[in-house]
C-alpha positions in Angstrom: 28.8 93.3 -10.7 25.3 94.2 -9.6 26.2 97.3 -7.6 28.9 99.5 -9.2 30.4 102.4 -7.2 32.6 105.0 -9.0 33.5 108.7 -9.0 35.1 108.6 -5.6 32.0 106.9 -4.0 29.5 109.4 -5.4 28.2 107.6 -8.5 26.0 104.5 -7.9 24.8 102.2 -10.7 22.6 99.2 -10.0 22.7 96.5 -12.7 20.2 93.7 -13.4 20.4 91.3 -16.3 18.6 93.7 -18.6 18.4 97.1 -16.8 20.5 99.7 -15.1 19.6 102.3 -12.4 22.0 105.2 -11.7 22.3 107.9 -9.0 24.9 110.6 -8.4 25.6 112.6 -5.2 26.5 116.0 -6.7 29.0 118.5 -5.1 26.2 120.1 -3.0 25.1 116.8 -1.6 21.9 116.3 -3.5 21.4 112.7 -4.5 20.3 113.0 -8.2 18.4 110.3 -10.1 20.1 110.0 -13.5 18.7 107.0 -15.2 16.6 103.8 -15.1 16.2 101.8 -18.3 18.1 99.4 -20.6 21.3 98.1 -19.2 24.3 100.4 -19.6 28.0 100.1 -18.8 27.8 102.3 -15.8 29.4 105.5 -17.2 28.4 108.7 -15.5 25.2 110.1 -17.1 25.0 113.3 -15.2 25.5 115.2 -18.4 21.9 114.4 -19.2 20.8 117.1 -16.7 20.5 120.5 -18.4 20.7 123.3 -15.8 18.9 126.6 -16.4 17.3 129.4 -14.6 13.7 128.3 -14.6 12.3 131.5 -12.9 10.3 131.2 -9.7 12.4 128.1 -8.9 14.5 129.2 -6.0 18.1 128.2 -5.2 19.4 126.6 -2.0 22.0 128.6 -0.1 24.9 126.3 -1.1 24.3 127.3 -4.7 25.3 130.9 -3.9 24.5 133.2 -6.8 24.0 130.3 -9.3 20.4 130.6 -10.4 20.6 127.5 -12.6 20.8 125.2 -9.5 17.3 124.6 -8.2 15.7 121.7 -6.2 12.5 122.6 -8.0 13.5 120.8 -11.2 16.5 118.6 -10.4 15.7 114.9 -10.6 16.1 113.5 -7.1 16.1 110.2 -5.2 14.7 111.7 -2.0 13.1 115.1 -2.5 13.7 117.7 0.2 10.6 119.1 1.9 9.6 122.8 2.4 12.9 124.2 1.2 12.3 125.0 -2.5 11.1 121.8 -4.2 7.5 122.6 -4.9 6.7 119.2 -6.2 5.3 116.3 -4.0 7.7 115.6 -1.2 8.5 112.1 0.1 9.4 112.5 3.8 7.8 115.3 5.8 9.1 115.9 9.4 7.7 118.2 12.0 10.5 119.3 14.3 10.2 120.1 18.0 10.0 123.9 17.1 7.0 123.2 14.8 8.8 123.7 11.5 8.5 121.2 8.7 11.5 122.0 6.6 13.9 119.1 5.6 16.9 119.2 3.3 18.4 115.8 2.7 22.1 115.7 1.9 24.4 112.8 1.0 26.4 111.4 3.9 27.7 107.9 3.2 27.0 104.5 1.6 27.5 100.8 2.3 27.3 97.8 0.0 26.5 94.4 1.5 25.9 90.9 0.3 22.4 89.6 0.7 19.0 91.2 0.5 17.8 93.5 3.3 15.0 92.7 5.7 12.6 95.1 7.4 11.6 94.6 11.1 8.0 93.4 11.4 7.3 93.6 7.7 7.5 91.3 4.6 10.3 91.8 2.1 11.8 89.7 -0.7 14.3 87.2 0.7 17.3 85.3 -0.6 17.1 81.7 -1.8 19.7 79.2 -2.8 19.0 80.0 -6.4 19.6 83.7 -6.1 21.0 86.0 -3.4 20.5 89.7 -3.6 22.8 92.6 -2.9 22.1 95.7 -0.9 23.2 99.3 -1.3 22.4 101.5 1.7 22.8 105.3 1.2 22.6 107.5 4.2 21.4 111.1 3.9 21.5 113.6 6.7 19.0 116.4 7.3 20.8 119.6 7.0 19.7 121.3 10.2 18.8 118.5 12.6 20.0 115.1 13.7 17.5 113.2 11.6 19.1 110.6 9.2 17.4 108.8 6.3 18.7 105.5 5.0 17.7 104.6 1.4 17.8 100.9 0.9 18.3 99.4 -2.6 18.1 95.7 -3.1 19.3 94.1 -6.4 18.2 90.7 -7.7 20.3 90.7 -10.8 19.1 87.6 -12.7 15.5 88.3 -11.8 15.6 91.9 -13.2 14.4 93.3 -9.9 15.4 96.3 -7.9 13.8 97.0 -4.5 13.5 100.2 -2.6 12.7 101.1 1.0 13.8 103.6 3.6 14.4 104.1 7.3 14.2 107.4 9.2 16.3 107.7 12.4 16.0 110.3 15.0 19.5 110.9 16.3 18.6 114.1 18.3 17.6 114.7 21.9 13.9 115.6 21.3 11.1 113.8 19.6 10.1 114.5 16.0 6.8 113.8 14.2 6.8 112.1 10.8 3.8 113.4 8.9 4.6 111.7 5.6 7.0 108.8 4.9 6.8 107.3 1.4 8.9 104.3 0.5 10.2 105.7 -2.8 10.3 108.7 -5.1 12.0 108.7 -8.5 12.2 111.4 -11.2 12.5 110.2 -14.8 14.0 113.2 -16.7 12.7 112.5 -20.2 9.8 110.9 -22.0 6.0 110.8 -22.1 4.3 107.9 -20.3 1.0 106.2 -19.6 0.1 104.9 -16.2 -1.7 101.5 -15.9 -3.4 100.9 -12.6 -5.9 98.4 -11.3 -9.2 99.7 -9.9 -12.6 98.3 -9.0 -14.9 97.5 -6.2 -16.0 94.5 -4.1 -16.7 91.6 -6.5 -15.2 93.5 -9.5 -11.5 94.0 -8.5 -8.4 94.9 -10.4 -9.8 96.3 -13.7 -6.9 97.5 -15.8 -7.2 101.2 -16.6 -4.7 103.3 -18.6 -4.3 107.1 -18.5 -1.6 109.4 -20.0 0.6 111.1 -17.3 0.5 114.8 -17.7 1.0 117.7 -15.3 -2.4 117.0 -13.7 -0.9 113.7 -12.7 -2.5 110.3 -12.0 -2.9 109.2 -8.4 -4.4 106.1 -6.8 -4.5 104.9 -3.2 -6.5 103.6 -0.2 -7.4 105.0 3.1 -9.6 102.0 4.0 -7.1 100.4 6.3 -6.4 97.7 3.7 -4.8 97.8 0.2 -8.5 97.6 -0.9 -10.8 96.3 -3.6 -10.9 99.9 -5.1 -7.2 100.2 -6.0 -4.5 97.6 -6.0 -1.1 98.7 -4.6 0.8 98.2 -7.9 1.1 100.3 -11.1 2.9 100.4 -14.4 4.5 103.4 -16.1 4.9 102.7 -19.8 5.6 104.4 -23.1 2.3 105.4 -24.9 2.9 102.8 -27.6 3.7 99.9 -25.2 1.8 96.7 -25.5 2.3 93.1 -24.5 5.3 92.5 -26.7 7.1 95.9 -27.1 7.7 99.2 -25.4 9.4 100.5 -22.3 7.5 99.5 -19.1 8.3 100.2 -15.4 6.6 98.3 -12.7 6.1 99.4 -9.1 4.6 96.9 -6.6 4.1 97.9 -2.9 4.8 95.2 -0.3 2.2 96.5 2.2 -1.4 95.6 3.2 -2.7 98.9 4.5 -3.3 102.5 3.4 -1.2 103.4 0.4 -0.7 106.1 -2.2 0.9 105.7 -5.7 1.3 108.5 -8.2 2.9 109.7 -11.4 3.0 113.4 -12.4 4.9 115.5 -14.9 6.5 118.7 -13.6 7.2 122.0 -15.3 10.1 120.5 -17.3 8.0 117.5 -18.3 10.0 115.2 -16.0 7.9 112.5 -14.4 7.9 112.0 -10.6 6.8 108.5 -9.5 6.0 107.9 -5.8 4.7 105.1 -3.7 4.3 104.5 0.0 2.0 104.7 3.0 -0.8 107.1 2.4 -0.1 110.4 4.3 -3.8 111.0 5.2 -4.6 109.9 8.8 -0.9 109.2 9.2 1.7 110.6 11.7 4.4 108.8 13.7 6.3 110.1 16.6 10.0 109.2 16.7 11.6 109.5 20.2 15.3 110.0 20.4 17.1 107.0 19.0 14.0 105.5 17.4 13.8 104.3 13.8 10.8 104.2 11.4 10.9 101.7 8.6 8.9 102.2 5.5 7.7 99.2 3.5 9.4 97.8 0.4 8.6 98.7 -3.2 9.5 96.1 -5.9 10.7 97.7 -9.2 11.3 96.1 -12.5 11.9 97.5 -16.0 11.2 95.9 -19.4 12.1 97.1 -22.8 10.1 94.3 -24.3 6.6 95.2 -23.2 4.1 94.2 -20.6 4.4 90.4 -20.8 8.1 90.4 -19.9 7.4 92.8 -17.1 4.7 90.6 -15.7 6.9 87.5 -15.9 9.6 89.2 -13.7 7.0 89.9 -11.0 5.5 86.4 -11.3 8.9 84.8 -10.7 10.1 87.1 -8.0 6.9 86.9 -5.9 6.6 83.1 -6.4 10.3 82.4 -5.5 11.3 85.2 -3.1 8.1 86.3 -1.4 6.0 83.1 -0.9 7.3 80.9 1.8 6.7 77.5 3.4 5.9 74.0 2.3 3.1 75.1 0.0 5.4 77.4 -2.1 5.7 74.8 -4.8 3.8 71.8 -3.6 0.6 71.0 -5.5 -2.4 72.5 -3.7 -5.2 70.1 -3.0 -8.4 70.5 -5.1 -10.9 71.7 -2.6 -14.6 72.2 -2.2 -15.9 75.1 0.0 -19.4 74.8 1.4 -20.2 78.5 1.4 -22.2 78.9 -1.8 -23.8 75.4 -1.2 -25.2 76.1 2.3 -24.3 79.6 3.4 -25.0 79.6 7.2 -27.7 76.8 6.9 -25.7 73.7 7.5 -25.4 70.8 9.9 -23.2 67.7 10.1 -25.5 65.7 7.8 -25.3 68.3 5.1 -21.5 68.7 5.4 -20.9 64.9 5.3 -23.2 64.6 2.3 -21.2 67.2 0.4 -17.9 65.6 1.5 -19.0 62.1 0.5 -19.9 63.1 -3.0 -16.7 65.2 -3.3 -14.5 62.3 -2.2 -16.2 60.1 -4.8 -15.5 62.6 -7.5 -11.8 62.9 -6.5 -11.9 66.2 -4.6 -9.1 66.3 -2.0 -10.3 68.7 0.7 -13.5 70.0 2.3 -13.4 73.6 3.6 -16.0 74.6 6.3 -16.7 78.3 5.8 -18.5 80.8 8.1 -20.9 79.7 10.8 -19.3 76.9 12.7 -18.5 78.9 15.9 -20.2 80.8 18.7 -23.8 82.1 18.0 -23.4 82.4 14.3 -26.5 81.7 12.1 -26.2 84.9 10.2 -23.6 87.7 9.8 -25.0 89.8 12.7 -23.5 88.0 15.7 -20.7 85.7 17.0 -17.5 87.1 15.5 -14.8 87.0 18.1 -16.3 84.0 19.9 -13.9 81.4 18.5 -15.4 78.4 20.2 -16.8 75.5 18.3 -20.6 75.3 18.2 -21.0 71.6 18.9 -24.8 71.8 18.8 -24.8 73.1 15.2 -22.0 70.6 14.2 -23.7 67.7 15.9 -20.5 67.0 17.8 -17.0 68.3 18.1 -14.8 69.7 15.4 -12.4 66.9 16.2 -15.0 64.3 15.3 -16.0 66.1 12.1 -12.4 66.6 10.9 -11.6 62.9 11.6 -14.7 61.8 9.6 -13.6 63.9 6.7 -10.1 62.5 6.9 -11.4 58.9 6.9 -13.0 59.7 3.6 -9.5 60.3 2.2 -9.9 64.1 2.3 -8.2 67.0 4.0 -10.1 69.4 6.1 -10.0 73.2 6.1 -11.6 76.0 8.2 -12.7 79.6 7.8 -11.7 82.3 10.3 -12.2 86.1 10.4 -9.9 86.9 13.3 -9.7 90.7 13.0 -13.4 91.3 13.4 -15.9 91.3 16.3 -19.7 91.4 16.5 -21.3 93.6 19.1 -23.6 90.7 19.8 -20.7 88.5 21.0 -19.3 87.4 24.4 -16.0 88.9 23.4 -17.4 92.4 22.7 -19.4 92.3 25.9 -16.3 91.4 27.9 -13.9 93.7 26.0 -15.7 96.6 24.3 -12.5 98.6 24.4 -10.8 96.1 22.1 -12.9 97.4 19.1 -11.9 100.4 17.1 -14.5 103.0 18.1 -14.3 106.7 19.0 -15.6 107.6 22.5 -18.9 109.5 22.3 -19.4 108.7 18.6 -21.7 106.0 17.2 -19.4 103.7 15.2 -19.7 103.1 11.5 -20.5 99.4 10.9 -19.5 97.3 7.9 -21.4 94.0 7.5 -22.8 94.8 11.0 -19.4 94.2 12.6 -16.6 96.2 14.2 -12.8 95.9 13.8 -10.6 94.6 16.6 -7.6 96.8 17.4 -4.8 94.7 16.1 -2.2 97.1 17.4 -3.0 95.8 21.0 -0.8 92.9 22.2 -3.7 91.6 24.3 -6.0 91.3 21.3 -3.3 89.5 19.3 -2.6 87.2 22.3 -6.3 86.3 22.6 -6.6 85.5 18.9 -3.5 83.4 18.8 -4.6 81.5 21.9 -8.0 80.7 20.3 -6.6 79.8 16.9 -4.1 77.5 18.6 -6.7 75.8 20.7 -8.9 75.1 17.8 -6.2 73.9 15.4 -4.5 71.8 18.1 -7.7 69.9 18.8 -8.8 69.0 15.3 -7.2 67.7 12.1 -7.0 70.9 10.1 -4.9 71.2 7.0 -6.0 74.6 5.6 -7.2 78.0 7.0 -9.0 80.7 5.1 -8.2 84.0 6.8 -11.0 86.5 5.9 -11.4 90.2 6.6 -14.8 91.6 5.6 -15.0 95.4 6.1 -12.9 98.6 5.7 -11.5 100.3 8.7 -12.5 103.7 10.1 -13.3 105.2 13.5 -9.6 105.3 14.3 -8.9 106.0 17.9 -6.7 104.4 20.5 -5.8 105.1 24.1 -2.9 102.8 23.5 -0.2 104.2 23.0 -2.1 107.5 23.6 -4.6 109.8 22.0 -1.9 112.1 20.7 -0.5 109.2 18.6 -3.7 108.0 17.0 -2.1 108.8 13.6 0.1 105.8 14.2 -2.8 103.4 14.5 -3.4 102.4 10.9 0.2 101.4 10.4 0.4 99.7 13.8 -2.7 97.8 12.9 -1.0 96.4 9.8 2.1 95.5 11.8 -0.1 93.8 14.3 -1.7 91.7 11.6 1.7 90.7 10.3 2.9 89.7 13.8 -0.2 87.6 14.4 0.2 85.8 11.1 3.9 85.2 11.8 3.1 83.7 15.2 0.3 81.6 13.7 2.5 80.1 11.0 5.3 79.5 13.5 2.9 77.3 15.5 1.4 75.7 12.4 3.9 75.7 9.6 2.2 72.9 7.8 -1.0 74.8 7.3 -2.0 75.9 3.8 -3.1 79.5 4.5 -5.3 81.3 2.0 -5.7 85.1 2.4 -9.1 86.8 1.8 -10.7 90.1 2.4 -14.2 89.8 0.9 -12.3 88.2 -2.0 -9.6 90.6 -3.3 -9.7 93.5 -0.8 -6.2 92.6 0.5 -4.7 91.0 -2.6 -1.1 92.4 -2.3 2.5 91.2 -2.4 2.8 91.5 1.4 0.1 89.0 2.1 1.8 86.4 -0.2 4.6 86.4 2.4 2.1 84.6 4.7 -0.4 83.0 2.4 0.8 81.6 -0.9 -2.7 82.0 -2.3 -5.4 84.6 -1.9 -9.1 84.4 -2.8 -9.1 86.4 -5.9 -12.7 87.7 -5.7 -16.0 86.9 -4.1 -17.4 87.1 -7.6 -17.3 83.5 -9.0 -19.1 84.3 -12.3 -16.7 82.9 -14.9 -17.3 85.7 -17.4 -16.6 88.4 -14.8 -13.6 86.4 -13.6 -12.0 86.8 -17.1 -11.4 90.5 -16.5 -10.7 90.1 -12.8 -8.0 87.4 -13.4 -6.7 89.4 -16.4 -6.0 92.4 -14.2 -4.5 90.3 -11.4 -2.1 88.7 -13.9 -0.1 91.9 -14.5 1.7 91.5 -11.2 0.6 88.3 -9.3 1.4 84.7 -10.3 -1.3 82.3 -11.2 -0.3 80.2 -8.2 -1.5 83.0 -5.9 -5.0 83.2 -7.5 -7.8 81.4 -5.6 -10.4 80.4 -8.2 -13.5 78.1 -7.9 -16.2 76.5 -10.0 -19.6 77.7 -8.6 -23.2 77.0 -9.2 -25.3 78.6 -11.9 -27.2 80.8 -12.2 -24.4 82.6 -10.4 -25.3 84.1 -7.1 -23.6 87.4 -7.9 -24.7 88.0 -11.5 -27.5 85.6 -12.2 -25.7 84.4 -15.3 -25.5 80.8 -16.4 -22.3 79.6 -18.0 -21.5 76.0 -19.1 -19.9 73.8 -16.5 -16.9 73.2 -18.7 -16.2 76.9 -19.1 -16.4 77.5 -15.4 -13.8 74.8 -14.9 -11.5 76.1 -17.6 -11.6 79.6 -16.1 -11.0 78.4 -12.6 -8.1 76.3 -13.7 -6.1 79.5 -14.2 -5.7 79.6 -10.5 -5.7 77.4 -7.3 -8.5 75.2 -8.5 -11.6 74.2 -6.5 -15.3 74.1 -6.2 -18.0 76.1 -4.4 -21.4 74.4 -4.9 -23.5 71.4 -3.7 -22.2 68.5 -5.8 -25.3 66.6 -5.0 -27.3 69.1 -7.0 -25.4 68.8 -10.3 -26.2 66.4 -13.1 -24.4 63.1 -13.8 -22.8 64.7 -16.9 -21.4 67.5 -14.8 -20.1 65.0 -12.2 -18.2 63.3 -15.0 -16.8 66.7 -16.0 -15.7 67.3 -12.3 -13.7 64.1 -12.6 -12.2 65.2 -15.9 -11.4 68.7 -14.6 -9.6 67.3 -11.5 -7.5 64.9 -13.6 -6.6 67.7 -16.0 -5.6 70.0 -13.2 -3.3 67.4 -11.7 -1.8 66.7 -15.1 -1.4 70.4 -16.0 -0.5 71.7 -12.5 3.2 72.4 -13.0 2.5 74.0 -16.4 -0.2 76.3 -15.0 1.5 77.2 -11.6 5.1 77.2 -12.6 5.0 78.1 -16.4 5.0 81.4 -18.2 1.7 83.2 -18.5 0.7 85.1 -21.7 -2.3 87.4 -22.1 -3.4 86.9 -25.7 -6.5 89.3 -25.6 -7.8 92.2 -23.7 -11.2 92.5 -22.0 -13.8 94.4 -24.1 -11.7 94.2 -27.3 -13.1 91.5 -29.5 -15.7 88.7 -28.9 -13.4 86.2 -27.1 -10.8 86.1 -24.4 -7.7 83.9 -24.6 -4.6 83.2 -22.5 -1.7 80.7 -22.6 0.7 78.8 -20.4 4.1 77.6 -21.6 6.4 75.4 -19.5 10.0 76.4 -18.6 11.6 74.2 -21.3 9.1 75.4 -24.0 8.1 71.8 -24.6 4.4 72.1 -23.6 1.8 74.8 -24.0 -1.9 75.2 -23.2 -4.1 77.9 -24.7 -7.6 78.6 -23.4 -10.3 80.5 -25.3 -13.7 81.7 -24.0 -16.3 83.1 -26.3 -17.7 86.2 -24.6 -20.1 87.4 -27.3 -22.1 85.6 -30.0 -23.5 86.9 -33.3 -25.5 85.5 -36.2 -23.5 84.1 -39.1 -20.4 84.1 -36.9 -16.9 84.6 -38.2 -14.2 82.1 -37.1 -11.9 82.8 -34.1 -8.2 83.4 -34.9 -5.7 83.9 -32.1 -2.0 84.4 -31.8 0.2 81.8 -30.1 3.2 82.9 -28.0 6.2 81.5 -26.1 7.1 78.5 -28.2 10.7 77.8 -29.4 10.8 79.0 -33.1 13.2 76.1 -34.0 11.1 73.3 -32.5 8.2 71.4 -34.0 4.9 71.3 -32.1 1.8 69.2 -32.5 -1.5 70.9 -31.9 -3.6 68.3 -30.0 -6.8 70.0 -31.3 -6.3 69.0 -34.9 -3.1 67.0 -35.0 -1.3 69.7 -37.1 2.5 69.8 -36.8 4.3 73.1 -37.4 7.4 74.9 -36.2 7.2 77.2 -33.2 8.0 80.0 -35.6 5.0 79.1 -37.8 2.6 78.7 -34.9 3.7 82.1 -33.5 3.8 83.8 -36.8 0.6 82.6 -38.4 -1.4 81.8 -35.3 -4.2 79.4 -34.8 -7.8 79.1 -36.1 -9.9 76.7 -34.0 -11.7 74.0 -35.9 -15.2 74.9 -34.7 -17.5 77.8 -33.9 -18.0 78.4 -30.2 -21.4 79.5 -28.8 -21.5 82.3 -26.3 -19.7 81.4 -23.0 -18.3 78.2 -24.5 -14.6 77.5 -23.9 -11.9 75.6 -25.7 -8.6 74.3 -24.3 -5.8 73.5 -26.9 -2.5 71.9 -26.0 0.7 72.1 -28.0 3.3 69.4 -27.4 6.9 69.4 -28.8 7.6 66.6 -31.2 10.5 64.5 -30.2 
């Protein structure tokens, strides 16, 4: 039983295969958080809460003269606001009289079969392989007609629990929501570290780890997107936790806009974890009868370290978030013309790249920025989604058909959410851009942002996308977004409701993506925001792969892809082989290494194949054949991080197939020294009782032996050299 109800409908225990999560509605109506950790039998754990008079921690009126009952230290599922809990609140309501107090009391519950959905937003969905269950707990605000529904979804076999909430105004006057987080949870005991993923454009998702103390650890974005600077996912773990051992809690936000995530100890050393829409620049007016839905958070717990936690996220996102025909189908090996030509291309150049690509076995040409409007640099043309037939030497229809006659698919780059001031669209509709009247706008990449909250903007974009894709043979779309959002102002729905715009923008993007995929369900859609600026679980609902980073330097990609792997499956990672010296770093890396690193993702190329050597062309053929052969192992297998960036002189990772019959280990030498010592690495994921042959040296050992003693490669690697080693089970 995944959802267990007892104690006369006041004790709620959620069970997954390896974890349990328990709450209790106490006699005063406070919904207490009791436990989240290793699976239990569901017995009432409320005796874990030790009540005492803390001093300067006040008592709610229902407690009477009992000074040991205080909201200021009790572990809660939904903290009250402004009525005596001085820690961070979760839902902040401004009532019609101007007050902001809110006390949330248990009202009722409901259990239903199947996972819940959220109107207009992505959420995990049921499959034939696993159907979730939903617990809905309704809380009433003590002195108003506001109700909050806490949603808990359980995917028992996947070891996943989800949380979301809805706020309903059941009164006769509007209320303003000034803060609505998706979840808050208080862990009563233990010290923890918080692992989060920070960075910048072209250096995303660097794993950082800090102890959680009373000062707290807080990350977030107010850039209008989930951002390059912080990814909307975090891990809370015991201080001694590593890849293979220790308690680990994961929190992954299914949202593509402004967010906050935090962990902080309180005066009793309890840890409050919160995640949701960032409260800065946020407010939302709820008219009588209206409901506000907060996005989903995906939770998972592992008592066996970080690897097991990551595996739960890889599987749930791959199976229950990604959709469409490309969910499991092998993605075509592509070549993107961007780093080969930038804006300087014509039909002759494109066909020359395509011809060479087809000869080498590449399966798709992607035409990047510059094919539309007046667009010979990044200062004009965005928004004018009309084919530049002069630049292309003909129609897009003709070009796409020529590419298909070569035996290749054809893909196209778009940046629908942006507009250049030097564009016909902006000249016709300047009010469609996000600007503040009387204030000179901030420009990013010399472009402005279209107001995706406006239906007329979305209608225009869907019409233009539909026209272009309906009149050419297009198999793939790269959907880019190349600046952060500011200058928030809108006369729609009204200046007094500008605080809704960031959220309505995100909802508008989701609506446009949904409409686009409904018209073109066969399209392979790749998400992008200057690389990894919107690499989040919600975007995987629409695009099963996301361009991981604009940085294609293979050595930098080692740390970028390492950080990405903690939550996101390899099948979601867009990765390409690019030219050297690399245009971001100036570094030169062997062609083989560039291929081995890019193969830990949706594999492709981003260079002029006519400029590489014959030896490198032969390596292209070999890499493509290897990728096809190893595709299911890489994209559907279990992923193991064997090393950590900056610790040691090499990086290593491993894939193991579902049956543990086949494994592939990749090593990249990151540093070199005189008189070098040999590499030695661990091996993971094999069946201890099976025999495996190492294809590097022919040695046959048991899985237990390989995993216990590890592997020493049979040669010394030079700096930036790579080595791929396969293990195959002996029959």
